[in-house]
C-alpha positions as CSV (number, residue, x, y, z in Angstrom):
1,X,-117.6,-56.1,85.9
2,X,-117.1,-54.2,88.6
3,X,-113.9,-52.5,86.2
4,X,-116.1,-51.7,83.6
5,X,-119.0,-50.5,85.1
6,X,-116.2,-47.9,87.1
7,X,-115.4,-47.1,83.5
8,X,-119.0,-46.1,82.5
9,X,-119.7,-44.3,85.1
10,X,-116.2,-42.3,85.2
11,X,-117.6,-41.3,81.0
12,X,-120.3,-39.7,82.4
13,X,-118.1,-38.0,85.2
14,X,-116.0,-36.7,82.2
15,X,-119.0,-35.9,80.3
16,X,-120.6,-33.7,83.6
17,X,-117.3,-32.5,85.2
18,X,-114.7,-32.7,81.7
19,X,-111.7,-33.7,81.3
20,X,-109.7,-32.5,84.0
21,X,-111.6,-34.2,86.4
22,X,-111.7,-37.2,84.4
23,X,-107.8,-37.8,84.6
24,X,-107.4,-37.4,88.5
25,X,-110.5,-40.3,88.3
26,X,-109.2,-42.6,85.7
27,X,-105.4,-42.4,87.4
28,X,-107.0,-43.0,90.6
29,X,-109.3,-46.1,89.0
30,X,-105.5,-46.8,87.1
31,X,-103.4,-46.8,90.2
32,X,-106.4,-48.9,92.0
33,X,-106.4,-51.4,89.1
34,X,-105.5,-55.3,90.0
35,X,-104.4,-56.1,86.9
36,X,-103.2,-54.9,83.6
37,X,-101.7,-51.7,82.5
38,X,-103.5,-48.5,80.2
39,X,-100.3,-48.6,77.5
40,X,-101.8,-45.4,76.3
41,X,-101.0,-43.3,79.4
42,X,-97.6,-45.0,79.8
43,X,-97.2,-44.2,76.1
44,X,-98.1,-40.6,76.4
45,X,-96.3,-40.7,79.5
46,X,-93.1,-41.8,78.2
47,X,-94.1,-40.1,75.1
48,X,-93.8,-36.5,77.6
49,X,-91.4,-37.2,79.9
50,X,-89.1,-38.2,76.9
51,X,-89.5,-35.0,74.4
52,X,-89.1,-33.4,78.0
53,X,-86.0,-35.1,78.4
54,X,-85.2,-34.0,74.5
55,X,-85.8,-30.4,75.3
56,X,-83.3,-30.9,78.5
57,X,-81.0,-32.0,76.4
58,X,-81.5,-29.5,73.8
59,X,-81.4,-27.2,76.9
60,X,-78.3,-29.1,77.9
61,X,-76.9,-29.0,74.8
62,X,-77.8,-25.1,74.3
63,X,-75.9,-24.3,77.4
64,X,-73.0,-26.6,76.9
65,X,-72.4,-24.3,73.9
66,X,-73.6,-21.7,74.8
67,X,-70.7,-21.9,78.4
68,X,-68.6,-23.5,75.3
69,X,-68.4,-20.2,73.3
70,X,-68.5,-17.8,76.1
71,X,-65.6,-20.1,77.9
72,X,-63.9,-20.3,74.4
73,X,-64.9,-16.3,74.2
74,X,-63.2,-15.4,77.9
75,X,-59.8,-18.2,76.9
76,X,-59.8,-15.7,73.7
77,X,-59.6,-12.3,75.6
78,X,-57.1,-14.0,77.9
79,X,-54.9,-15.4,75.4
80,X,-52.7,-14.0,72.7
81,X,-54.4,-13.7,69.5
82,X,-54.7,-16.8,68.1
83,X,-54.0,-18.5,64.4
84,X,-56.9,-16.7,62.7
85,X,-56.5,-13.0,64.2
86,X,-52.3,-13.5,63.8
87,X,-53.1,-15.0,60.0
88,X,-55.0,-11.5,59.9
89,X,-52.2,-9.2,62.0
90,X,-50.0,-10.8,59.4
91,X,-51.8,-10.1,56.3
92,X,-52.0,-6.8,58.0
93,X,-48.3,-6.8,58.0
94,X,-47.6,-7.9,54.7
95,X,-50.0,-5.7,53.2
96,X,-48.4,-2.6,54.9
97,X,-44.5,-4.0,53.7
98,X,-46.0,-5.0,50.4
99,X,-47.1,-0.5,50.7
100,X,-43.7,0.0,52.0
101,X,-42.5,-1.3,49.4
102,X,-44.1,0.1,46.9
103,X,-43.4,3.3,48.2
104,X,-39.8,2.8,48.2
105,X,-40.4,1.2,44.8
106,X,-42.0,4.2,43.5
107,X,-39.3,7.0,45.4
108,X,-36.8,4.7,43.9
109,X,-38.5,5.2,40.4
110,X,-38.4,8.8,41.5
111,X,-35.0,8.6,42.5
112,X,-33.4,6.9,39.5
113,X,-35.4,8.8,37.0
114,X,-33.7,12.6,38.7
115,X,-30.1,10.4,39.1
116,X,-30.5,9.2,35.7
117,X,-32.1,12.9,34.3
118,X,-28.8,14.1,36.5
119,X,-26.3,11.1,35.1
120,X,-27.4,12.4,31.7
121,X,-27.1,16.2,31.8
122,X,-23.4,15.2,33.1
123,X,-22.8,12.1,30.7
124,X,-23.8,15.1,27.8
125,X,-21.4,17.5,29.5
126,X,-19.0,15.4,30.2
127,X,-19.4,14.2,26.1
128,X,-19.2,17.9,25.6
129,X,-16.2,19.0,26.9
130,X,-14.7,16.0,25.9
131,X,-15.9,15.8,22.0
132,X,-15.0,20.1,22.1
133,X,-11.2,18.7,23.7
134,X,-10.9,16.7,20.7
135,X,-12.2,18.5,17.5
136,X,-11.0,22.0,19.4
137,X,-14.0,24.0,20.1
138,X,-16.8,24.3,22.0
139,X,-19.2,26.7,20.1
140,X,-22.0,28.1,22.1
141,X,-21.3,26.3,25.4
142,X,-18.9,26.4,28.5
143,X,-15.5,26.0,27.6
144,X,-12.6,25.1,30.0
145,X,-8.9,26.7,29.8
146,X,-5.8,26.6,32.5
147,X,-4.0,29.7,32.1
148,X,-0.7,28.9,34.1
149,X,2.1,31.7,35.1
150,X,5.5,30.6,35.6
151,X,9.3,32.2,37.4
152,X,7.0,33.5,40.2
153,X,6.1,34.5,42.5
154,X,5.7,38.1,42.6
155,X,5.1,40.3,45.8
156,X,3.5,42.7,43.1
157,X,1.6,41.1,40.7
158,X,0.6,37.2,42.0
159,X,-2.1,38.8,44.3
160,X,-3.3,40.8,41.3
161,X,-4.1,37.8,39.1
162,X,-5.3,35.5,41.9
163,X,-8.1,38.4,42.5
164,X,-8.9,39.0,39.0
165,X,-9.1,35.2,38.1
166,X,-11.5,34.7,41.8
167,X,-13.6,37.4,40.6
168,X,-14.5,35.3,37.2
169,X,-14.5,32.3,40.0
170,X,-11.8,31.1,38.3
171,X,-8.5,29.3,39.5
172,X,-4.7,28.9,38.2
173,X,-1.7,27.5,38.1
174,X,1.9,28.4,39.5
175,X,5.5,27.4,38.7
176,X,7.3,28.8,41.8
177,X,10.8,29.5,41.5
178,X,12.4,28.5,44.4
179,X,15.0,31.3,44.9
180,X,12.0,34.2,44.8
181,X,10.3,32.6,47.8
182,X,10.8,34.6,51.2
183,X,8.6,35.8,53.4
184,X,6.8,38.0,51.1
185,X,6.6,35.8,48.3
186,X,5.4,33.2,50.2
187,X,2.6,34.8,51.9
188,X,1.6,35.2,48.3
189,X,1.5,31.5,47.3
190,X,-0.4,31.2,50.4
191,X,-2.8,33.5,49.3
192,X,-3.3,31.5,46.1
193,X,-3.7,28.6,47.6
194,X,-6.5,29.7,49.5
195,X,-8.0,30.4,47.1
196,X,-8.2,27.1,45.3
197,X,-5.5,27.6,42.9
198,X,-2.6,25.3,42.9
199,X,1.1,25.4,42.9
200,X,4.4,23.4,41.3
201,X,8.0,23.3,41.0
202,X,9.2,25.1,37.9
203,X,12.9,25.3,39.4
204,X,15.2,26.8,41.8
205,X,17.6,29.0,40.1
206,X,16.4,28.9,36.4
207,X,20.0,28.6,35.2
208,X,19.7,25.2,33.8
209,X,17.9,23.1,31.3
210,X,16.7,19.5,32.2
211,X,17.5,17.9,29.2
212,X,21.4,19.1,29.1
213,X,22.4,19.3,32.9
214,X,23.8,17.1,35.1
215,X,21.6,14.2,37.5
216,X,22.6,16.0,40.5
217,X,21.9,19.5,39.4
218,X,18.4,18.9,38.2
219,X,17.8,16.7,41.5
220,X,18.8,19.6,43.3
221,X,16.7,21.7,41.0
222,X,13.4,20.6,41.8
223,X,14.1,19.3,45.9
224,X,15.3,22.7,46.5
225,X,12.2,24.0,44.5
226,X,9.8,21.3,46.5
227,X,11.6,22.3,49.9
228,X,10.6,26.1,49.8
229,X,7.3,25.3,48.8
230,X,7.3,23.4,51.6
231,X,8.6,25.9,53.9
232,X,5.7,28.2,53.4
233,X,3.0,25.3,52.8
234,X,4.4,23.0,54.8
235,X,1.7,20.6,54.4
236,X,0.8,20.8,50.5
237,X,1.4,18.3,48.1
238,X,2.9,19.1,45.1
239,X,2.1,16.9,42.3
240,X,2.9,18.7,39.2
241,X,6.0,20.6,37.8
242,X,7.2,22.3,34.3
243,X,10.5,22.1,33.0
244,X,12.3,25.4,32.4
245,X,11.8,26.2,28.7
246,X,9.7,22.8,28.8
247,X,12.7,20.9,27.6
248,X,13.3,17.4,29.5
249,X,15.2,13.6,28.9
250,X,12.9,10.9,28.2
251,X,14.5,8.8,31.3
252,X,13.7,12.1,32.9
253,X,10.1,12.5,32.3
254,X,9.6,8.5,33.0
255,X,11.6,8.4,36.5
256,X,9.9,12.0,37.5
257,X,7.6,12.0,41.0
258,X,5.6,14.6,39.3
259,X,3.5,14.9,36.3
260,X,5.0,17.2,34.4
261,X,3.2,20.1,32.4
262,X,4.0,22.0,29.4
263,X,1.7,23.7,27.4
264,X,0.1,23.7,23.6
265,X,-0.5,27.8,23.2
266,X,2.3,29.9,24.2
267,X,1.4,34.0,24.7
268,X,5.5,34.1,24.1
269,X,4.7,37.4,26.6
270,X,7.9,37.5,27.9
271,X,9.6,38.7,24.4
272,X,7.3,41.9,25.4
273,X,7.9,43.0,28.8
274,X,9.5,45.5,28.4
275,X,9.3,48.7,28.3
276,X,6.9,48.1,30.7
277,X,3.6,49.7,30.6
278,X,3.8,49.5,26.8
279,X,0.5,50.1,25.6
280,X,1.6,48.3,21.8
281,X,3.4,45.5,23.8
282,X,0.8,44.7,25.8
283,X,-2.1,44.9,22.9
284,X,0.4,41.6,20.9
285,X,0.4,39.8,23.9
286,X,-3.4,40.0,24.4
287,X,-4.0,39.2,20.9
288,X,-1.5,36.1,21.3
289,X,-3.6,35.3,24.2
290,X,-6.8,35.4,22.5
291,X,-6.5,34.4,18.5
292,X,-7.4,30.6,18.2
293,X,-7.8,29.7,22.2
294,X,-10.2,26.8,22.2
295,X,-11.4,24.4,25.1
296,X,-9.1,22.4,26.6
297,X,-6.1,25.1,26.6
298,X,-3.2,25.0,28.4
299,X,-1.9,28.4,28.0
300,X,1.6,30.0,28.8
301,X,2.5,33.1,30.5
302,X,4.8,34.8,33.3
303,X,3.6,36.6,36.3
304,X,6.6,38.9,36.8
305,X,5.7,41.4,33.8
306,X,3.2,43.9,34.2
307,X,2.9,44.3,30.8
308,X,1.9,40.8,31.0
309,X,-0.5,40.8,33.4
310,X,-2.3,44.2,32.0
311,X,-2.6,41.7,28.6
312,X,-3.7,39.1,31.1
313,X,-6.6,41.4,32.7
314,X,-7.6,41.9,29.1
315,X,-8.1,39.2,28.2
316,X,-10.0,37.3,30.6
317,X,-12.1,40.1,30.3
318,X,-12.8,39.0,27.2
319,X,-12.7,35.3,26.9
320,X,-15.0,35.3,29.9
321,X,-17.3,36.9,27.7
322,X,-16.9,34.3,25.0
323,X,-18.0,31.4,27.2
324,X,-14.8,30.4,29.1
325,X,-14.3,29.5,32.1
326,X,-10.8,29.8,34.1
327,X,-9.7,26.3,35.9
328,X,-6.2,24.5,37.4
329,X,-4.0,22.4,35.6
330,X,-5.5,19.4,37.6
331,X,-9.5,20.7,37.2
332,X,-8.3,20.8,33.4
333,X,-7.2,17.5,32.9
334,X,-8.8,15.8,35.9
335,X,-7.1,14.9,38.7
336,X,-7.7,11.3,38.3
337,X,-6.0,11.3,35.0
338,X,-3.0,12.9,36.0
339,X,0.0,10.4,36.8
340,X,3.7,11.0,37.9
341,X,6.2,10.4,35.4
342,X,3.6,11.8,32.2
343,X,3.6,14.9,30.2
344,X,0.4,16.9,29.4
345,X,0.5,19.5,26.7
346,X,-3.4,20.6,26.9
347,X,-6.9,19.1,28.4
């Protein structure tokens, strides 16, 4: 009865004093009560406590997450790039590599195209030349011939011939008679080689033909001429030989340590060597030189006669205008094509 009475009074006081005062009084009543518990307040407080606990746990969880994130962030910044960054770097590296590869591929294609163009041009040029060599002409294009000079050197004409060839960017081949070499003529073959011309063996005495002389004379003619040339051109590699009159036996040809160079166009200039300076003889040699000339010709002349020199100068002027260029025998045939023990008559 006392408790009920107190509760009734409490309700009245709540009405008068408000909820705040009532709660304080109610708590006092509950605390002072001798039997039973106010389960609703307990439930409310428990719920409140649980909510607070949840909030704390949530807050703790958030704080822990933040802390974890911060720790992770700190760890990330203090360590080398993790796998994600590595993946990104790897991707960037791959892209860079692909870009480089692409660039290289493009450059390669450009290079290949350029190379193909150059190779194609070279192939066409070579084919054209080869075709011209086979057909005996190369009308409309550049044509190549080799002027060859026997029986020198000459102290008067060799250097002049070299200079005339050089005036057209040309070179020739000189087949030497060994006993004509001395300090003066030795200087002329040095000059010729300096200008890109080539030197070959002809004979030492010019007194024997290699198809009917003895073996000892044949060997002596070659070796003594080679020695004479090497006296003035000690490091020169002699690869060519021209037999006197173009004559040599098959067995000597096969065993010859040099390529044997004959000709396919004979100017017969030696037949018209005198009188020296005769315009009619010079004109005959000139006509013999330019008549029916064709791409790939090896032309035979002699460098020791004035008529030959004058005719040569007129012929080279004409031939250059007609599209001919002047090269050595080795250039005409091709260094890789020339073999010792083989005979060649044209390019």
